[in-house]
C-alpha positions as CSV (number, residue, x, y, z in Angstrom):
1,M,98.3,62.5,-63.4
2,T,101.1,64.5,-61.8
3,L,104.8,63.4,-62.3
4,R,108.0,64.6,-60.8
5,C,110.8,64.2,-63.4
6,G,114.5,65.0,-63.9
7,W,116.0,68.0,-65.7
8,E,115.6,66.3,-69.0
9,A,111.8,67.0,-68.8
10,L,112.6,70.7,-69.3
11,T,112.6,70.0,-73.1
12,L,108.9,69.0,-72.9
13,Q,106.3,71.7,-73.6
14,P,102.7,72.1,-72.5
15,G,100.4,70.7,-75.2
16,M,102.7,67.9,-76.2
17,A,101.4,64.3,-76.1
18,V,103.7,61.8,-74.4
19,R,103.9,58.2,-73.4
20,I,104.7,57.0,-69.9
21,A,106.5,53.8,-69.1
22,D,104.1,51.0,-67.9
23,V,101.1,53.3,-68.3
24,P,98.8,52.7,-71.3
25,G,97.6,55.4,-73.7
26,L,98.8,58.9,-74.6
27,W,99.0,61.8,-72.1
28,R,98.9,65.4,-72.9
29,I,101.0,67.9,-70.9
30,E,98.8,70.6,-69.4
31,E,101.3,72.3,-67.1
32,R,105.1,72.2,-66.6
33,E,106.7,73.7,-63.5
34,W,110.2,73.8,-62.0
35,E,110.2,73.3,-58.3
36,A,112.5,71.8,-55.7
37,M,115.3,71.1,-58.2
38,A,112.9,68.9,-60.3
39,V,110.3,69.3,-63.0
40,R,106.6,68.7,-62.2
41,L,104.4,67.8,-65.1
42,S,100.5,67.9,-64.9
43,L,99.2,65.4,-67.4
44,R,95.7,64.5,-68.7
45,R,95.0,61.3,-70.6
46,V,94.0,61.8,-74.3
47,P,90.5,60.2,-74.6
48,G,90.4,57.1,-76.9
49,A,94.1,57.5,-77.8
50,G,95.9,54.3,-78.7
51,T,98.7,55.2,-81.0
52,A,98.0,58.8,-82.0
53,P,96.3,61.8,-80.5
54,P,92.9,62.9,-81.9
55,G,92.8,65.4,-84.6
56,G,92.4,69.1,-83.8
57,A,89.0,70.6,-83.4
58,S,87.6,73.6,-85.3
59,S,87.8,76.9,-83.5
60,G,84.2,77.5,-84.4
61,T,82.5,80.6,-85.8
62,M,81.2,83.6,-83.9
63,V,77.4,83.7,-83.5
64,R,76.2,87.2,-84.0
65,Q,72.8,88.8,-83.4
66,V,70.8,89.4,-86.5
67,D,72.1,92.5,-88.4
68,A,68.7,94.2,-88.8
69,P,67.4,97.7,-88.1
70,H,66.3,98.4,-84.6
71,G,63.1,100.0,-85.8
72,P,60.7,102.2,-83.9
73,T,59.5,101.0,-80.5
74,T,55.8,100.1,-79.9
75,L,54.7,100.3,-76.3
76,M,51.5,98.7,-74.8
77,L,50.1,98.9,-71.2
78,A,47.6,96.5,-69.9
79,D,45.7,96.1,-66.6
80,L,45.4,92.4,-66.0
81,P,43.7,90.0,-63.6
82,P,46.0,87.8,-61.5
83,L,48.2,85.6,-63.7
84,R,49.5,83.5,-60.8
85,E,47.6,81.4,-58.3
86,A,47.8,84.0,-55.6
87,V,45.7,86.9,-54.2
88,A,46.9,90.3,-55.5
89,S,47.1,93.3,-53.1
90,A,47.7,95.9,-55.8
91,P,46.8,96.4,-59.5
92,L,48.7,94.3,-62.0
93,V,49.7,96.8,-64.7
94,V,52.2,95.4,-67.2
95,A,54.1,97.1,-70.0
96,A,55.1,95.3,-73.2
97,A,57.5,96.8,-75.8
98,S,58.7,95.6,-79.1
99,G,59.9,96.7,-82.5
100,G,61.6,95.4,-85.6
101,A,63.8,92.3,-86.0
102,G,66.8,94.1,-84.6
103,W,65.0,95.6,-81.6
104,R,66.9,95.0,-78.4
105,G,65.0,97.0,-75.7
106,A,64.1,100.5,-74.6
107,A,64.5,102.7,-71.7
108,L,61.2,103.3,-69.8
109,F,60.0,106.6,-68.2
110,V,57.0,107.5,-66.2
111,T,55.6,110.8,-67.4
112,G,53.8,113.3,-65.2
113,E,51.0,115.7,-66.0
114,G,53.5,118.5,-66.4
115,G,55.5,116.5,-69.0
116,E,58.4,115.6,-66.8
117,A,59.8,112.1,-67.4
118,V,61.2,110.0,-64.6
119,P,63.4,107.0,-65.6
120,I,62.3,103.7,-64.0
121,G,64.5,101.1,-65.9
122,R,64.4,99.1,-69.1
123,S,61.9,97.1,-70.9
124,A,61.8,93.3,-70.9
125,P,62.9,91.4,-74.0
126,R,61.0,91.8,-77.2
127,A,57.3,91.0,-76.8
128,T,55.0,89.6,-79.5
129,L,52.7,92.4,-80.3
130,G,50.2,93.1,-83.1
131,T,46.7,94.2,-84.0
132,A,43.4,92.5,-84.8
133,D,42.5,92.5,-88.5
134,A,38.8,92.4,-87.8
135,A,36.4,92.5,-84.8
136,L,36.1,89.2,-83.0
137,P,32.5,88.3,-82.4
138,P,31.4,87.3,-78.8
139,G,31.8,83.7,-77.9
140,S,31.3,81.3,-75.0
141,A,33.3,81.4,-71.8
142,V,32.4,77.8,-70.9
143,L,32.9,76.1,-74.3
144,V,35.8,76.0,-76.8
145,D,35.0,78.6,-79.5
146,G,35.1,76.5,-82.6
147,R,33.0,78.9,-84.7
148,N,35.0,82.2,-84.5
149,A,38.6,82.8,-85.6
150,L,40.9,85.6,-84.6
151,T,43.0,87.1,-87.4
152,V,46.0,89.2,-86.3
153,T,48.9,91.0,-87.9
154,L,52.1,91.1,-85.9
155,L,54.6,93.9,-85.8
156,S,57.3,92.0,-87.7
157,P,57.5,89.1,-90.1
158,D,60.1,87.3,-87.9
159,M,57.6,87.1,-85.0
160,E,55.8,83.7,-84.8
161,L,52.8,82.1,-83.2
162,A,52.4,78.3,-82.9
163,G,49.7,76.0,-81.8
164,A,49.5,74.0,-78.6
165,D,48.0,70.7,-77.5
166,E,45.6,70.2,-74.6
167,A,48.4,69.5,-72.1
168,A,50.2,72.6,-73.0
169,L,47.1,74.7,-72.9
170,A,46.3,73.4,-69.5
171,Q,49.7,74.6,-68.4
172,G,48.9,78.1,-69.6
173,R,50.5,78.1,-73.1
174,N,49.3,80.5,-75.8
175,L,47.6,82.9,-73.3
176,C,47.0,86.2,-75.1
177,L,45.3,89.5,-74.6
178,L,42.9,91.0,-77.2
179,G,41.7,94.4,-76.1
180,R,40.7,93.6,-72.4
181,E,39.8,89.9,-72.9
182,L,42.2,87.1,-72.0
183,M,42.0,84.0,-74.2
184,Q,44.0,81.0,-75.4
185,F,44.3,79.7,-79.0
186,G,44.9,76.1,-79.9
187,H,45.8,76.4,-83.5
188,A,47.8,79.1,-85.5
189,A,47.9,79.2,-89.3
190,R,50.2,81.7,-91.0
191,T,48.2,83.6,-93.7
192,G,50.7,86.3,-94.7
193,A,54.2,87.5,-94.0
194,A,53.2,88.6,-90.5
195,S,49.6,87.5,-90.4
196,Y,48.0,84.6,-88.5
197,R,44.5,83.0,-88.2
198,L,44.0,81.7,-84.7
199,T,41.3,79.1,-83.9
200,G,40.3,76.8,-81.1
201,L,39.8,79.8,-78.8
202,R,39.3,79.5,-75.1
203,R,37.4,82.8,-74.4
204,G,36.9,85.0,-71.4
205,L,39.7,83.6,-69.2
206,R,40.4,84.8,-65.7
207,G,37.0,86.5,-65.4
208,T,37.3,88.6,-68.5
209,E,34.1,87.3,-70.2
210,W,32.7,90.8,-69.7
211,A,35.1,92.1,-72.4
212,M,34.0,89.6,-75.2
213,A,31.4,92.0,-76.7
214,D,33.8,95.0,-76.9
215,H,36.1,93.9,-79.7
216,A,36.9,96.1,-82.8
217,A,39.2,95.9,-85.7
218,G,42.7,97.3,-85.0
219,E,42.7,96.7,-81.3
220,P,46.0,95.6,-79.7
221,F,47.0,92.0,-79.5
222,L,49.6,90.7,-77.0
223,L,51.0,87.2,-76.5
224,V,51.2,87.0,-72.7
225,E,54.7,85.7,-71.7
226,E,55.6,86.8,-68.2
227,D,59.4,87.0,-68.9
228,R,58.6,89.6,-71.6
229,L,56.6,91.9,-69.4
230,V,57.6,94.4,-66.8
231,E,55.5,96.0,-64.1
232,P,56.1,99.7,-64.3
233,L,54.3,100.5,-61.0
234,V,56.7,98.2,-59.2
235,L,59.7,99.6,-61.1
236,A,58.7,103.1,-60.1
237,G,57.9,102.2,-56.5
238,I,54.3,103.4,-56.9
239,A,51.6,101.7,-54.9
240,G,49.0,102.1,-57.7
241,E,45.3,102.6,-57.0
242,A,42.2,101.9,-58.9
243,G,41.0,105.1,-60.7
244,A,44.5,106.5,-61.1
245,S,46.1,106.9,-64.5
246,L,49.6,105.9,-65.7
247,A,51.5,107.3,-68.6
248,L,54.7,105.7,-69.8
249,A,57.2,106.5,-72.5
250,A,59.8,104.2,-74.1
251,I,62.9,105.2,-76.0
252,G,65.1,102.8,-78.0
253,I,68.2,103.4,-80.1
254,G,66.1,103.5,-83.2
255,D,63.5,106.0,-82.0
256,V,63.5,109.6,-83.2
257,D,60.6,110.3,-80.8
258,P,59.6,108.3,-77.7
259,A,56.8,105.8,-77.9
260,G,54.0,106.5,-75.4
261,A,51.1,104.7,-73.8
262,Q,48.6,105.7,-71.2
263,I,46.1,103.6,-69.2
264,A,43.4,104.3,-66.6
265,V,44.0,101.8,-63.8
266,S,40.9,99.7,-63.0
267,G,42.6,97.3,-60.7
268,E,41.4,94.0,-62.4
269,A,43.7,92.0,-60.1
270,M,41.9,93.2,-57.0
271,M,38.3,92.6,-58.1
272,P,36.5,89.4,-57.4
273,P,35.1,87.8,-60.6
274,C,31.4,88.3,-61.1
275,P,29.1,85.4,-59.8
276,V,27.8,82.8,-62.3
277,H,24.9,80.4,-62.7
278,L,22.3,82.9,-61.6
279,A,18.9,81.3,-61.1
280,A,15.5,82.3,-59.7
281,R,12.8,80.0,-58.4
282,P,9.5,80.7,-56.7
283,D,9.7,80.5,-52.9
284,G,6.2,78.9,-52.6
285,A,4.8,81.9,-50.8
286,G,4.4,84.4,-53.7
287,G,8.0,85.5,-53.8
288,W,11.3,84.6,-55.5
289,T,14.5,83.1,-54.2
290,F,17.7,84.0,-56.2
291,G,20.8,81.9,-56.1
292,W,24.3,82.1,-57.7
293,T,27.7,80.5,-57.6
294,R,30.7,82.6,-56.5
295,R,34.1,82.6,-58.1
296,S,37.5,83.5,-56.7
297,R,40.5,85.5,-57.8
298,A,42.6,83.1,-55.8
299,G,41.5,79.8,-57.4
300,W,41.4,79.7,-61.2
301,R,42.3,76.0,-61.4
302,W,39.7,73.4,-60.2
303,L,42.3,70.9,-59.0
304,S,40.7,69.0,-56.1
305,G,37.1,69.2,-57.0
306,A,36.4,71.1,-53.8
307,D,35.1,74.7,-53.7
308,V,37.5,77.4,-54.7
309,P,39.1,79.4,-51.9
310,L,37.3,82.6,-50.9
311,G,40.2,85.0,-51.6
312,E,38.6,87.8,-49.6
313,E,38.6,88.6,-45.9
314,A,34.8,87.9,-45.7
315,E,32.1,86.6,-48.0
316,A,29.4,89.2,-48.8
317,Y,27.3,90.2,-51.8
318,D,25.4,93.3,-52.8
319,V,22.0,92.6,-54.4
320,A,19.9,95.2,-56.2
321,L,16.5,95.2,-58.0
322,F,15.8,97.6,-60.8
323,D,12.7,98.6,-62.7
324,G,14.3,99.8,-65.9
325,D,16.9,102.3,-64.7
326,G,15.2,102.9,-61.4
327,L,16.5,101.2,-58.2
328,I,13.6,99.4,-56.4
329,R,15.5,97.7,-53.6
330,S,19.0,96.8,-52.5
331,A,20.3,94.4,-49.9
332,R,23.5,92.8,-48.6
333,T,23.8,89.1,-47.9
334,V,26.6,86.8,-46.7
335,S,25.3,83.7,-48.5
336,T,24.9,82.8,-52.2
337,D,21.1,83.3,-52.2
338,W,18.6,86.0,-51.4
339,T,14.8,86.0,-51.2
340,Y,12.5,88.7,-52.6
341,D,9.4,87.7,-50.7
342,A,5.7,88.5,-51.2
343,T,5.9,91.2,-48.5
344,M,8.6,93.0,-50.3
345,I,6.8,92.7,-53.6
346,A,3.7,94.2,-52.1
347,A,5.6,97.0,-50.5
348,D,7.4,97.9,-53.7
349,A,4.2,97.5,-55.8
350,T,6.1,95.5,-58.4
351,A,3.7,92.5,-58.9
352,G,3.6,91.5,-62.6
353,Q,6.4,93.9,-63.5
354,V,9.7,92.9,-65.3
355,L,12.6,93.5,-62.9
356,T,16.3,93.2,-63.3
357,M,18.3,91.6,-60.4
358,T,22.0,92.3,-60.2
359,V,24.5,90.8,-57.7
360,R,28.2,91.5,-57.2
361,Q,30.7,90.2,-54.6
362,R,32.2,92.6,-52.2
363,G,36.0,92.3,-52.2
364,T,38.6,93.2,-49.6
365,L,40.1,95.8,-51.9
366,A,37.5,96.5,-54.5
367,P,33.9,95.4,-55.4
368,G,33.6,92.8,-58.1
369,R,31.8,93.1,-61.4
370,E,28.1,92.5,-61.4
371,A,26.0,89.7,-63.0
372,G,22.3,90.1,-63.7
373,M,19.1,88.4,-64.8
374,T,15.4,89.5,-65.3
375,I,12.2,88.1,-63.8
376,I,8.5,89.0,-63.7
377,A,7.7,89.6,-60.1
């Protein structure tokens, strides 16, 4: 409410509560101004006031960040397959940095072969990092791994891991990287000050089932949270190519020496996943017909029940036959099958021999990983 009053209103001060004739309740003066030979009052009704204004509120207390040592910085680099439902045109290399409970970030530098350091910006907020206590045995990429458990020790006791239900896992919760394998965990049990036992594992996600057999004790663990990762290639304005190497340094306020990490870029985000469901059946004329099912780096979610999008400019596969380490025959096909007929078997003189067949999808930017099986020709 705004009122124009006589000179007597000059005795009223902002903050005072007043009553107004023929108007119910109490009103607090927010502003008093002298204009045009009159006093203008800006008033606001006191909520719930009948006879007295409400009591004063507490001024509150200051919320400070934890007063803990910054601690040394730990830096991790990872070459990941696509994390979003889109086709990548460049390698997805991410950097995660973390430290003690008081760690607040670090400056990032790309280091060259000559030792020069070029600043590229700052790290993301503190990531959840750790190491595996023991080697994780291989598991299944098509079933929930209820047999194996992953035990990890995090960098700091104040870091936490929590379980997730099926709905949350379907939305991508608890995605983590162990070595080169992406997985999810459904349950997390604290076993020590900074140690956890993770179970209900979903293994080999995003086409990383090839990395399930390469685990070892002490390998790095990262909880994948996109807002806690930065892409150093993007920050540095570098295109990034498969086969190149990237060296990074991080310096925080608690570091005597910079933390460093180096990675050989493989370009996982640009590779089509390896084909699956390989099968061989006799063609009825003395030969073999091989078949497989393709996957796509552009369609990790099977939402509509239809086939996944191709994700490449064209569909093509490289097929090869090996006798031990020796290449017997290679071919290229544009369909998800290929026949090794009796004429080829006779020409190669491989009848009755144990052969290995491999197939990989040709990608627009890089060839995919190969899948294989053995037959007796």
